[in-house]
C-alpha positions as CSV (number, residue, x, y, z in Angstrom):
1,X,-0.4,-34.5,1.2
2,X,-3.8,-33.0,1.6
3,X,-4.1,-30.2,4.2
4,X,-7.4,-28.9,5.4
5,X,-8.9,-26.7,8.1
6,X,-12.4,-26.6,9.6
7,X,-14.2,-24.7,12.3
8,X,-14.2,-26.6,15.6
9,X,-17.7,-25.2,16.1
10,X,-18.9,-27.3,13.1
11,X,-18.2,-30.5,15.1
12,X,-21.5,-31.3,16.8
13,X,-21.2,-35.0,17.4
14,X,-18.8,-37.7,18.6
15,X,-19.1,-39.5,15.3
16,X,-17.9,-36.4,13.3
17,X,-15.1,-35.8,15.8
18,X,-13.8,-39.4,15.4
19,X,-14.0,-39.2,11.6
20,X,-12.1,-35.9,11.5
21,X,-9.2,-37.2,13.6
22,X,-5.8,-36.7,11.9
23,X,-3.7,-39.5,10.5
24,X,-1.4,-39.2,13.5
25,X,-3.7,-38.3,16.5
26,X,-2.4,-37.5,19.9
27,X,-3.6,-39.3,23.0
28,X,-3.1,-37.3,26.2
29,X,-2.8,-38.6,29.7
30,X,-2.3,-36.7,33.0
31,X,1.4,-37.1,33.6
32,X,4.2,-39.6,33.2
33,X,2.8,-41.5,36.2
34,X,-0.8,-42.6,35.9
35,X,-3.2,-44.8,37.7
36,X,-4.0,-48.4,36.6
37,X,-7.5,-47.4,35.4
38,X,-6.2,-44.5,33.3
39,X,-3.4,-46.7,31.8
40,X,-6.0,-49.4,31.0
41,X,-8.2,-46.9,29.2
42,X,-5.3,-45.3,27.3
43,X,-3.9,-48.5,25.8
44,X,-7.4,-49.6,24.7
45,X,-8.0,-46.2,23.0
46,X,-4.6,-46.5,21.4
47,X,-5.3,-49.9,19.9
48,X,-8.7,-48.8,18.7
49,X,-7.1,-45.8,16.9
50,X,-4.5,-48.0,15.3
51,X,-7.1,-50.5,14.2
52,X,-8.9,-47.6,12.6
53,X,-5.8,-46.9,10.5
54,X,-4.5,-44.0,12.6
55,X,-0.9,-43.9,14.0
56,X,-1.4,-42.8,17.6
57,X,1.1,-40.8,19.6
58,X,0.9,-40.7,23.4
59,X,2.0,-37.7,25.5
60,X,1.4,-36.3,29.0
61,X,0.1,-32.9,30.0
62,X,3.1,-30.6,30.4
63,X,4.5,-29.8,33.9
64,X,7.0,-27.2,35.2
65,X,10.6,-28.3,34.6
66,X,9.9,-29.8,31.2
67,X,11.7,-28.6,28.1
68,X,9.7,-27.4,25.1
69,X,10.5,-25.9,21.7
70,X,9.0,-22.4,21.2
71,X,10.8,-21.6,17.9
72,X,8.6,-19.6,15.6
73,X,5.9,-18.9,18.2
74,X,3.9,-15.7,17.8
75,X,2.5,-14.5,21.1
76,X,0.0,-11.6,20.8
77,X,1.5,-8.3,21.8
78,X,-1.1,-7.8,24.6
79,X,0.0,-11.0,26.3
80,X,3.8,-10.9,25.6
81,X,4.4,-8.6,28.5
82,X,2.8,-10.8,31.1
83,X,5.2,-13.0,33.0
84,X,3.6,-16.2,32.0
85,X,3.9,-15.4,28.3
86,X,7.1,-13.4,28.1
87,X,9.4,-16.5,28.3
88,X,7.3,-18.3,25.6
89,X,7.6,-15.3,23.3
90,X,11.4,-15.6,23.1
91,X,11.4,-18.4,20.5
92,X,13.8,-20.6,22.4
93,X,14.4,-24.1,21.0
94,X,15.0,-25.5,24.5
95,X,12.8,-23.5,26.8
96,X,12.3,-24.9,30.4
97,X,8.8,-24.2,31.8
98,X,9.3,-22.3,35.0
99,X,6.0,-22.6,36.8
100,X,2.3,-23.6,36.5
101,X,1.3,-20.2,35.1
102,X,3.4,-20.9,32.0
103,X,1.7,-24.2,31.6
104,X,-1.6,-22.4,31.7
105,X,-0.3,-20.0,29.1
106,X,0.3,-23.0,26.8
107,X,-3.4,-23.8,27.2
108,X,-4.5,-20.3,26.4
109,X,-2.3,-20.1,23.3
110,X,-3.9,-23.3,22.0
111,X,-0.5,-25.1,21.9
112,X,-0.6,-28.7,20.8
113,X,1.7,-29.4,23.7
114,X,-1.1,-28.8,26.2
115,X,-3.9,-30.6,24.5
116,X,-4.6,-33.7,22.4
117,X,-7.1,-35.2,20.0
118,X,-8.2,-37.7,22.6
119,X,-7.7,-37.3,26.4
120,X,-8.1,-39.7,29.3
121,X,-9.7,-37.4,31.8
122,X,-9.1,-38.5,35.4
123,X,-9.0,-36.5,38.6
124,X,-5.2,-36.0,38.2
125,X,-5.6,-34.4,34.8
126,X,-8.4,-32.1,35.9
127,X,-6.4,-31.0,38.9
128,X,-3.3,-30.3,36.8
129,X,-5.2,-28.2,34.2
130,X,-7.1,-26.4,36.9
131,X,-3.9,-25.6,38.8
132,X,-2.3,-24.2,35.7
133,X,-5.2,-22.0,34.8
134,X,-5.6,-20.8,38.4
135,X,-1.9,-19.8,38.5
136,X,-2.4,-17.9,35.2
137,X,-5.5,-16.3,36.5
138,X,-3.7,-15.0,39.6
139,X,-1.3,-13.1,37.3
140,X,-4.3,-11.4,35.7
141,X,-5.9,-10.5,38.9
142,X,-4.6,-6.9,38.8
143,X,-6.5,-6.1,35.6
144,X,-10.2,-6.4,36.0
145,X,-11.0,-6.5,32.3
146,X,-8.4,-9.2,31.6
147,X,-9.6,-11.2,34.6
148,X,-13.2,-11.0,33.3
149,X,-12.2,-12.0,29.8
150,X,-10.1,-14.9,31.1
151,X,-13.0,-16.1,33.3
152,X,-15.3,-16.0,30.2
153,X,-12.8,-17.9,28.1
154,X,-12.3,-20.5,30.9
155,X,-16.0,-21.2,31.1
156,X,-15.7,-22.6,27.5
157,X,-13.1,-25.2,28.5
158,X,-15.6,-28.0,28.8
159,X,-12.8,-30.6,29.0
160,X,-12.2,-29.6,32.6
161,X,-15.7,-28.8,33.7
162,X,-16.4,-28.9,37.4
163,X,-16.8,-32.3,38.8
164,X,-15.5,-35.7,37.6
165,X,-16.5,-37.1,34.3
166,X,-19.3,-39.7,34.8
167,X,-18.3,-43.3,34.7
168,X,-18.1,-44.9,31.3
169,X,-18.8,-41.6,29.6
170,X,-17.4,-40.0,26.4
171,X,-17.7,-36.3,25.6
172,X,-16.8,-34.0,22.8
173,X,-15.2,-31.0,24.6
174,X,-12.9,-28.1,24.2
175,X,-9.4,-27.6,25.6
176,X,-7.5,-24.5,24.6
177,X,-8.5,-23.7,21.0
178,X,-9.1,-27.3,19.9
179,X,-11.9,-29.9,20.1
180,X,-11.0,-33.0,22.0
181,X,-12.7,-36.3,22.7
182,X,-12.5,-36.9,26.4
183,X,-13.0,-40.3,27.9
184,X,-13.5,-41.2,31.6
185,X,-10.7,-43.1,33.2
186,X,-12.8,-46.3,33.3
187,X,-14.3,-45.9,29.8
188,X,-11.6,-47.4,27.6
189,X,-13.3,-50.7,26.6
190,X,-16.7,-49.0,26.1
191,X,-15.2,-46.3,24.0
192,X,-13.3,-48.8,21.8
193,X,-16.5,-50.7,21.3
194,X,-18.7,-47.7,20.6
195,X,-16.3,-46.2,18.1
196,X,-16.2,-49.4,16.0
197,X,-17.6,-49.1,12.5
198,X,-20.9,-50.7,13.3
199,X,-21.9,-48.3,16.1
200,X,-19.9,-45.1,15.5
201,X,-22.5,-43.5,13.2
202,X,-25.1,-43.6,16.1
203,X,-23.0,-41.3,18.2
204,X,-24.8,-38.2,16.9
205,X,-24.6,-36.2,20.2
206,X,-21.7,-34.5,22.1
207,X,-21.8,-36.8,25.1
208,X,-22.8,-40.4,25.8
209,X,-22.7,-42.8,28.7
210,X,-22.0,-46.3,27.5
211,X,-23.2,-49.3,29.4
212,X,-22.3,-51.9,26.8
213,X,-20.8,-51.8,23.3
214,X,-20.1,-55.2,21.8
215,X,-20.0,-56.7,18.4
216,X,-23.5,-57.6,17.1
217,X,-24.6,-61.2,16.8
218,X,-24.0,-61.2,13.1
219,X,-20.3,-61.1,13.7
220,X,-20.5,-64.2,15.8
221,X,-21.2,-66.3,12.7
222,X,-18.5,-68.0,10.8
223,X,-19.2,-66.1,7.6
224,X,-19.1,-62.3,7.1
225,X,-20.3,-60.8,3.9
226,X,-18.0,-58.5,2.0
227,X,-20.9,-56.0,1.5
228,X,-21.1,-55.7,5.3
229,X,-17.4,-54.7,5.3
230,X,-17.7,-51.9,2.8
231,X,-17.6,-53.9,-0.5
232,X,-19.9,-52.6,-3.3
233,X,-22.5,-54.8,-4.9
234,X,-22.9,-52.6,-8.0
235,X,-21.9,-53.8,-11.4
236,X,-19.3,-52.1,-13.6
237,X,-18.2,-52.3,-17.2
238,X,-14.8,-53.8,-18.2
239,X,-13.2,-53.3,-21.6
240,X,-9.7,-54.8,-21.0
241,X,-9.2,-54.8,-17.2
242,X,-11.2,-53.7,-14.2
243,X,-10.6,-54.1,-10.5
244,X,-13.1,-54.4,-7.6
245,X,-11.6,-53.7,-4.2
246,X,-12.7,-53.7,-0.5
247,X,-10.6,-52.7,2.5
248,X,-11.1,-54.9,5.5
249,X,-9.6,-54.1,8.9
250,X,-8.3,-57.2,10.7
251,X,-10.3,-56.2,13.8
252,X,-13.6,-56.4,11.7
253,X,-13.1,-60.1,10.8
254,X,-11.0,-61.3,13.8
255,X,-13.8,-61.6,16.3
256,X,-14.8,-64.1,19.0
257,X,-11.6,-66.1,18.7
258,X,-11.9,-66.5,14.9
259,X,-9.5,-65.4,12.1
260,X,-10.2,-65.1,8.4
261,X,-9.5,-68.5,6.9
262,X,-11.3,-68.7,3.5
263,X,-12.5,-66.2,1.0
264,X,-15.5,-67.0,-1.2
265,X,-16.2,-64.6,-4.1
266,X,-19.3,-65.0,-6.3
267,X,-19.0,-63.1,-9.6
268,X,-21.1,-62.8,-12.8
269,X,-20.0,-61.5,-16.2
270,X,-21.9,-60.7,-19.3
271,X,-20.7,-62.3,-22.6
272,X,-18.4,-60.1,-24.7
273,X,-17.8,-59.8,-28.4
274,X,-14.7,-61.9,-28.3
275,X,-14.8,-65.7,-28.1
276,X,-12.0,-65.6,-25.5
277,X,-13.4,-66.1,-22.1
278,X,-12.7,-63.4,-19.4
279,X,-10.5,-64.2,-16.4
280,X,-11.3,-63.3,-12.8
281,X,-8.4,-63.3,-10.3
282,X,-8.8,-62.9,-6.5
283,X,-6.1,-61.2,-4.4
284,X,-5.7,-60.7,-0.7
285,X,-3.1,-58.0,0.1
286,X,-1.7,-58.6,-3.4
287,X,-1.3,-62.3,-2.8
288,X,-3.0,-64.3,-5.5
289,X,-5.5,-66.7,-3.9
290,X,-7.5,-67.9,-6.9
291,X,-8.1,-67.4,-10.6
292,X,-10.6,-68.8,-13.1
293,X,-11.8,-68.5,-16.7
294,X,-15.4,-67.4,-16.5
295,X,-18.2,-68.9,-18.6
296,X,-19.5,-65.3,-19.0
297,X,-23.1,-66.2,-19.5
298,X,-24.5,-63.8,-16.8
299,X,-24.9,-66.5,-14.3
300,X,-23.1,-66.6,-10.8
301,X,-19.8,-68.3,-10.7
302,X,-17.8,-69.0,-7.6
303,X,-14.1,-68.6,-6.6
304,X,-13.2,-70.2,-3.3
305,X,-9.7,-69.8,-1.8
306,X,-7.9,-70.3,1.5
307,X,-6.3,-67.3,3.1
308,X,-2.7,-68.0,4.1
309,X,-1.6,-66.7,7.4
310,X,1.3,-64.7,5.9
311,X,-1.1,-62.7,3.8
312,X,-2.9,-61.2,6.8
313,X,-2.3,-57.5,7.6
314,X,-3.6,-54.9,9.9
315,X,-5.7,-53.6,7.0
316,X,-6.5,-56.1,4.3
317,X,-7.3,-55.2,0.7
318,X,-9.4,-57.7,-1.2
319,X,-9.1,-57.2,-4.9
320,X,-11.0,-59.0,-7.7
321,X,-9.5,-58.3,-11.1
322,X,-11.4,-58.9,-14.3
323,X,-9.6,-59.2,-17.6
324,X,-11.2,-59.3,-21.0
325,X,-9.8,-59.5,-24.5
326,X,-10.9,-56.4,-26.4
327,X,-12.4,-57.2,-29.8
328,X,-13.6,-55.3,-32.9
329,X,-14.6,-56.7,-36.3
330,X,-11.8,-56.0,-38.7
331,X,-11.0,-52.8,-36.7
332,X,-14.3,-51.3,-38.1
333,X,-15.9,-51.2,-34.7
334,X,-15.0,-49.5,-31.5
335,X,-14.3,-52.1,-28.8
336,X,-17.1,-52.1,-26.2
337,X,-17.0,-52.7,-22.5
338,X,-19.3,-55.3,-21.0
339,X,-20.6,-55.5,-17.4
340,X,-19.2,-57.7,-14.6
341,X,-20.4,-57.9,-11.0
342,X,-19.0,-59.1,-7.6
343,X,-22.2,-60.4,-6.0
344,X,-23.3,-59.6,-2.5
345,X,-23.2,-63.3,-1.6
346,X,-19.4,-63.1,-1.4
347,X,-18.0,-63.5,2.1
348,X,-15.1,-64.1,4.3
349,X,-15.2,-67.3,6.4
350,X,-13.7,-67.3,9.8
351,X,-12.1,-70.4,11.2
352,X,-11.2,-71.6,14.7
353,X,-7.6,-72.3,15.2
354,X,-5.9,-74.5,17.7
355,X,-2.6,-73.1,19.0
356,X,0.2,-74.8,17.0
357,X,3.2,-72.9,18.5
358,X,3.1,-70.2,15.8
359,X,2.0,-66.6,15.7
360,X,-0.8,-67.4,13.2
361,X,-2.1,-70.2,15.4
362,X,-2.2,-67.7,18.3
363,X,-4.0,-64.9,16.5
364,X,-7.6,-66.2,17.0
365,X,-7.0,-66.6,20.8
366,X,-5.7,-63.1,21.1
367,X,-8.8,-61.7,19.4
368,X,-10.9,-63.4,22.1
369,X,-10.4,-62.5,25.8
370,X,-6.6,-62.5,26.4
371,X,-4.6,-61.1,29.3
372,X,-2.3,-58.1,28.7
373,X,0.4,-58.1,31.4
374,X,2.7,-55.2,32.2
375,X,5.1,-54.5,35.1
376,X,4.3,-51.8,37.7
377,X,7.2,-49.7,36.2
378,X,5.1,-49.1,33.1
379,X,2.6,-47.0,35.0
380,X,5.5,-44.7,36.1
381,X,6.5,-44.0,32.5
382,X,3.2,-44.0,30.8
383,X,3.8,-42.1,27.5
384,X,6.8,-44.3,26.5
385,X,5.5,-47.6,27.7
386,X,2.0,-47.1,26.3
387,X,3.5,-46.8,22.8
388,X,5.1,-50.2,23.2
389,X,2.0,-51.8,24.6
390,X,-0.3,-50.4,21.9
391,X,2.1,-51.4,19.0
392,X,2.5,-54.9,20.3
393,X,-1.1,-55.4,21.1
394,X,-2.0,-54.4,17.5
395,X,0.7,-56.7,16.1
396,X,-0.7,-59.6,18.2
397,X,-4.3,-59.0,17.1
398,X,-5.5,-58.2,20.6
399,X,-9.0,-56.9,20.9
400,X,-9.3,-53.7,23.0
401,X,-12.9,-54.5,24.0
402,X,-12.7,-57.9,25.7
403,X,-9.0,-58.2,26.8
404,X,-8.1,-58.2,30.5
405,X,-5.5,-55.7,31.7
406,X,-3.1,-57.0,34.5
407,X,-0.4,-55.1,36.3
408,X,2.2,-57.6,37.6
409,X,3.9,-57.1,40.9
410,X,7.5,-56.0,40.3
411,X,9.9,-58.8,40.6
412,X,7.3,-61.6,40.8
413,X,6.5,-64.1,38.1
414,X,2.9,-64.0,36.8
415,X,0.7,-67.1,36.4
416,X,-1.6,-66.7,33.4
417,X,-5.2,-68.0,33.4
418,X,-5.9,-67.1,29.7
419,X,-3.9,-66.7,26.5
420,X,-1.6,-63.8,27.2
421,X,0.7,-61.0,26.0
422,X,3.4,-60.4,28.6
423,X,5.4,-57.2,28.2
424,X,8.7,-57.5,30.1
425,X,7.1,-59.6,32.8
426,X,8.4,-63.0,33.9
427,X,5.8,-65.7,33.4
428,X,5.7,-68.6,35.8
429,X,6.4,-71.9,34.0
430,X,6.9,-70.3,30.5
431,X,9.3,-72.1,28.2
432,X,11.5,-69.7,26.2
433,X,14.0,-70.2,23.4
434,X,15.0,-66.5,23.5
435,X,17.3,-65.4,26.2
436,X,17.8,-61.6,26.6
437,X,20.3,-60.0,29.0
438,X,20.8,-56.3,28.5
439,X,22.1,-56.0,24.9
440,X,22.9,-59.8,24.5
441,X,20.6,-62.0,22.5
442,X,20.7,-65.8,22.5
443,X,18.2,-68.1,20.7
444,X,18.6,-71.7,21.8
445,X,18.1,-74.6,19.4
446,X,17.7,-78.2,20.3
447,X,21.4,-79.0,20.7
448,X,23.2,-75.7,20.5
449,X,22.3,-71.9,20.3
450,X,21.2,-70.7,16.9
451,X,22.6,-67.3,17.7
452,X,24.5,-65.7,20.6
453,X,25.5,-62.0,20.0
454,X,26.1,-59.1,22.3
455,X,26.0,-55.3,21.7
456,X,22.6,-55.1,20.0
457,X,20.4,-52.0,20.5
458,X,17.1,-50.6,19.4
459,X,15.6,-54.0,18.9
460,X,13.1,-56.2,20.7
461,X,12.1,-59.8,20.6
462,X,8.7,-61.5,20.8
463,X,8.1,-65.3,20.8
464,X,5.3,-67.8,21.2
465,X,5.4,-69.7,24.5
466,X,3.0,-71.4,26.9
467,X,2.6,-71.6,30.7
468,X,0.2,-73.5,32.8
469,X,-1.5,-74.8,29.6
470,X,-2.1,-71.3,28.4
471,X,-0.4,-70.2,25.1
472,X,0.9,-66.6,24.9
473,X,3.5,-64.2,23.7
474,X,6.6,-62.9,25.5
475,X,8.0,-59.5,24.6
476,X,11.5,-58.4,25.7
477,X,13.6,-55.3,24.8
478,X,17.2,-55.5,23.7
479,X,19.4,-52.8,25.3
480,X,18.5,-49.7,27.2
481,X,16.7,-48.1,24.3
482,X,13.9,-49.7,22.3
483,X,13.2,-48.4,18.8
484,X,9.8,-46.8,18.3
485,X,7.8,-48.9,15.8
486,X,7.1,-46.6,13.0
487,X,5.0,-48.9,10.8
488,X,2.1,-51.2,11.8
489,X,2.5,-54.9,11.3
490,X,0.9,-58.2,12.2
491,X,2.7,-61.2,13.7
492,X,1.9,-63.7,11.0
493,X,4.9,-65.9,10.4
494,X,7.0,-68.3,12.5
495,X,7.1,-68.3,16.3
496,X,10.0,-65.8,17.0
497,X,10.5,-62.3,15.6
498,X,13.2,-59.6,16.0
499,X,11.5,-56.2,15.8
500,X,13.1,-52.9,14.8
501,X,11.8,-49.4,14.0
502,X,10.4,-50.6,10.6
503,X,8.8,-53.7,12.0
504,X,10.1,-57.3,12.1
505,X,13.7,-57.5,10.8
506,X,13.9,-61.3,11.2
507,X,11.4,-64.1,11.5
508,X,12.2,-67.6,12.9
509,X,10.1,-70.7,12.8
510,X,11.8,-73.1,15.3
511,X,9.6,-76.0,14.3
512,X,10.1,-75.5,10.5
513,X,13.0,-73.2,9.7
514,X,12.3,-73.2,6.0
515,X,8.9,-71.5,6.7
516,X,10.7,-68.6,8.3
517,X,11.2,-67.0,4.9
518,X,8.4,-65.4,2.9
519,X,7.2,-67.2,-0.2
520,X,9.5,-66.7,-3.2
521,X,8.4,-65.5,-6.5
522,X,5.7,-67.7,-8.0
523,X,4.9,-69.3,-4.6
524,X,1.3,-68.4,-4.3
525,X,-1.2,-69.8,-1.8
526,X,-1.4,-72.9,-4.1
527,X,2.4,-73.5,-3.5
528,X,1.8,-73.4,0.2
529,X,-0.5,-76.4,0.0
530,X,2.2,-78.4,-1.8
531,X,4.9,-77.3,0.7
532,X,3.0,-78.2,3.8
533,X,1.3,-81.3,2.4
534,X,4.3,-82.8,0.7
535,X,3.9,-85.8,3.0
536,X,0.8,-86.8,1.1
537,X,2.8,-88.1,-1.8
538,X,4.5,-91.0,0.1
539,X,1.2,-91.6,1.9
540,X,-0.8,-92.0,-1.3
541,X,2.0,-94.2,-2.7
542,X,1.8,-96.5,0.3
543,X,-2.0,-96.6,0.1
544,X,-1.9,-97.6,-3.6
545,X,0.6,-100.3,-2.8
546,X,-1.6,-101.7,-0.1
547,X,-4.6,-101.6,-2.4
548,X,-2.6,-103.5,-5.1
549,X,-1.6,-106.2,-2.6
550,X,-5.2,-106.5,-1.4
551,X,-6.4,-107.0,-5.0
552,X,-3.7,-109.7,-5.6
553,X,-4.6,-111.4,-2.4
554,X,-8.3,-111.5,-3.3
555,X,-7.5,-112.8,-6.8
556,X,-5.5,-115.7,-5.4
557,X,-8.3,-116.6,-3.0
558,X,-10.8,-116.7,-5.8
559,X,-8.5,-118.8,-8.0
560,X,-7.9,-121.3,-5.2
561,X,-11.6,-121.7,-4.7
562,X,-12.2,-122.4,-8.3
563,X,-9.6,-125.1,-8.3
564,X,-11.0,-126.7,-5.2
565,X,-14.5,-126.8,-6.8
């Protein structure tokens, strides 16, 4: 673990603030119950953070009556005697906040409980923070010096400046003792777009108002060069083995309804001292896609491979491995390294995909303009439900920029008009193989249930379905408590998944049960072609038989004509 500190005053731009976010940033909302607009912004920011390889945690601003842990807290002696601080100074593991003044004291102390790394600033949050600081200020009214110092400190709290945050605006502000990125309650989609890799570096000021922030036209093309995704075009020397790598977020290549389907890698290698030709191997998330013996004459050579769906991840590592045979003449010479190069013409090709009833077939549609549907009850329990929505949206490949957010009326079935992700919402006309009732799970087969078990807990299910000609995903929890998903994952196998704290614990492909299991040892992407195209063997045999019969028939016709002549 690498720990570091920096002065918050050194942060002068939104770009720097985003880059210095911790690995587990905190997203703060006003309270457990939030408005639809604030909820919409919060889930989009959460997905953007997850796609930037950060594991987000959602919390609400503290309120009187909540229980907090003050163990090990050190309250300055000058403050410990004040009513608002005296209780916090006791070091109680289960301390109940008595009033708004104690909440204000949390802000003054710079407690992480009362601030976040990113905050959705709506009117409700501004009022709650202002009320807490007003209550604390009232306790300091008897001391003119303390009141004056408090007023000076409060003027620095730019996160709660007077007046509402302008529409679609983002600001680098201060709350307590920490810098915080504050986003207006209608600015979620704009913030997700502007903090994407292509635009983020342009955010060199402390506050911006975003009218539009979309992917540039270059990302609309079917091919995206690896150099545009962070890959280096510099050559390097290889003695025995050398690796070239590039890390590609799924969100960077899954755009406009496309998903990565092919990888084209152009390489060049200088000849070496050994007569044995070097070998180049291409991997996607440690899945071997292609390999080739190189001519090693300094000219470009190409490796072209299909990207199987099961290899896709939230963050994808492309690795090109070069291997040479070291050589020295009678051991009298020191083996020398010779250069190789992954050329800048290498690219990832995106492909359109028709929904085929599987998670992989649905991924391109979810990266377009899908609908995210949640029940009204989610807005009343925002911190907990937002975590579920963010995790599942990331797993489904949902874009936080173009998706439509829908709050379904409680108890009424929803009719989708686009590809959708439904979270605990009944969908009108949806066909479902998975039946969940409290802690009971049943998955129906064609003739009989595949499984029917009761007493499950801390699990959830997600399946591919369709309703009103729109494909989508249905998510349902099992039991009263749903496990928090600790690790990111992508739905990339089968059409039904059981999900636990560590991610999917079971995959099911109802149309091809044998495909529910991951490929076994030795089953690379080449094996997948043989498995899914095994029907080609009898087809080719029949075609050859027909061709043979046609040749025999033509021969007999010619022979009969000769006899008649």
